[in-house]
VEXDREN-498683 format. One record per residue (C-alpha): residue number from 1; chain; x, y, z. Coordinates in steps of 0.5 Angstrom, whole numbers, plus 500, padded with zeros to 3 digits. Example, Ala and Ser with C-alpha at 12.3 -4.5 7.8 and 13.67 -1.06 7.14 Angstrom:
! VEXDREN-498683
+--------+------+-----+-----+-----+
| drenlo | roza |  c1 |  c2 |  c3 |
+--------+------+-----+-----+-----+
|      1 |    A | 525 | 491 | 516 |
|      2 |    A | 527 | 498 | 514 |
+--------+------+-----+-----+-----+
***
This chain:
! VEXDREN-498683
+--------+------+-----+-----+-----+
| drenlo | roza |  c1 |  c2 |  c3 |
+--------+------+-----+-----+-----+
|      1 |    A | 589 | 825 | 650 |
|      2 |    A | 588 | 818 | 650 |
|      3 |    A | 594 | 813 | 650 |
|      4 |    A | 592 | 805 | 649 |
|      5 |    A | 586 | 807 | 653 |
|      6 |    A | 589 | 811 | 659 |
|      7 |    A | 588 | 818 | 659 |
|      8 |    A | 594 | 822 | 659 |
|      9 |    A | 596 | 830 | 661 |
|     10 |    A | 596 | 835 | 656 |
|     11 |    A | 604 | 836 | 657 |
|     12 |    A | 605 | 828 | 656 |
|     13 |    A | 612 | 827 | 654 |
|     14 |    A | 614 | 834 | 653 |
|     15 |    A | 621 | 836 | 656 |
|     16 |    A | 621 | 842 | 660 |
|     17 |    A | 627 | 845 | 663 |
|     18 |    A | 626 | 849 | 669 |
|     19 |    A | 630 | 854 | 672 |
|     20 |    A | 634 | 852 | 679 |
|     21 |    A | 629 | 857 | 683 |
|     22 |    A | 624 | 851 | 683 |
|     23 |    A | 625 | 845 | 687 |
|     24 |    A | 624 | 838 | 683 |
|     25 |    A | 625 | 832 | 687 |
|     26 |    A | 632 | 829 | 686 |
|     27 |    A | 635 | 835 | 682 |
|     28 |    A | 640 | 840 | 684 |
|     29 |    A | 637 | 846 | 686 |
|     30 |    A | 642 | 852 | 688 |
|     31 |    A | 637 | 858 | 687 |
|     32 |    A | 642 | 861 | 684 |
|     33 |    A | 647 | 862 | 690 |
|     34 |    A | 653 | 858 | 692 |
|     35 |    A | 650 | 857 | 699 |
|     36 |    A | 646 | 852 | 696 |
|     37 |    A | 651 | 849 | 691 |
|     38 |    A | 650 | 842 | 693 |
|     39 |    A | 642 | 842 | 695 |
|     40 |    A | 638 | 837 | 692 |
|     41 |    A | 631 | 838 | 692 |
|     42 |    A | 627 | 833 | 697 |
|     43 |    A | 620 | 834 | 694 |
|     44 |    A | 617 | 838 | 688 |
|     45 |    A | 615 | 845 | 688 |
|     46 |    A | 607 | 847 | 687 |
|     47 |    A | 609 | 849 | 680 |
|     48 |    A | 613 | 843 | 678 |
|     49 |    A | 608 | 838 | 681 |
|     50 |    A | 603 | 841 | 677 |
|     51 |    A | 607 | 840 | 670 |
|     52 |    A | 609 | 833 | 672 |
|     53 |    A | 601 | 832 | 674 |
|     54 |    A | 600 | 834 | 666 |
|     55 |    A | 605 | 829 | 664 |
|     56 |    A | 611 | 834 | 663 |
|     57 |    A | 618 | 831 | 663 |
|     58 |    A | 622 | 836 | 668 |
|     59 |    A | 629 | 837 | 667 |
|     60 |    A | 633 | 843 | 670 |
|     61 |    A | 637 | 849 | 667 |
|     62 |    A | 643 | 852 | 669 |
|     63 |    A | 644 | 856 | 675 |
|     64 |    A | 640 | 862 | 675 |
|     65 |    A | 644 | 869 | 677 |
|     66 |    A | 645 | 870 | 685 |
|     67 |    A | 639 | 870 | 689 |
|     68 |    A | 634 | 873 | 684 |
|     69 |    A | 627 | 874 | 686 |
|     70 |    A | 622 | 868 | 686 |
|     71 |    A | 619 | 866 | 680 |
|     72 |    A | 612 | 862 | 679 |
|     73 |    A | 610 | 858 | 673 |
|     74 |    A | 603 | 860 | 671 |
|     75 |    A | 600 | 856 | 665 |
|     76 |    A | 592 | 858 | 665 |
|     77 |    A | 590 | 852 | 662 |
|     78 |    A | 593 | 847 | 667 |
|     79 |    A | 588 | 851 | 673 |
+--------+------+-----+-----+-----+
***
């Protein structure tokens, strides 16, 4: 996709909510635990970085339940 002659990602402008199990720079990431209630991510996780690289607008979802297993975002077309 191109916009004004510039190439944009396949997710350009698509808002995506990411559970707080993934770090998104500048956004609260509690990992579903009270221990991390005031944690603000200092960098993006690999998954969030990939989404942003393809133009997604990332925001956070409400907290996950207490310390669930790790969840990975996998979108084959972005590989």
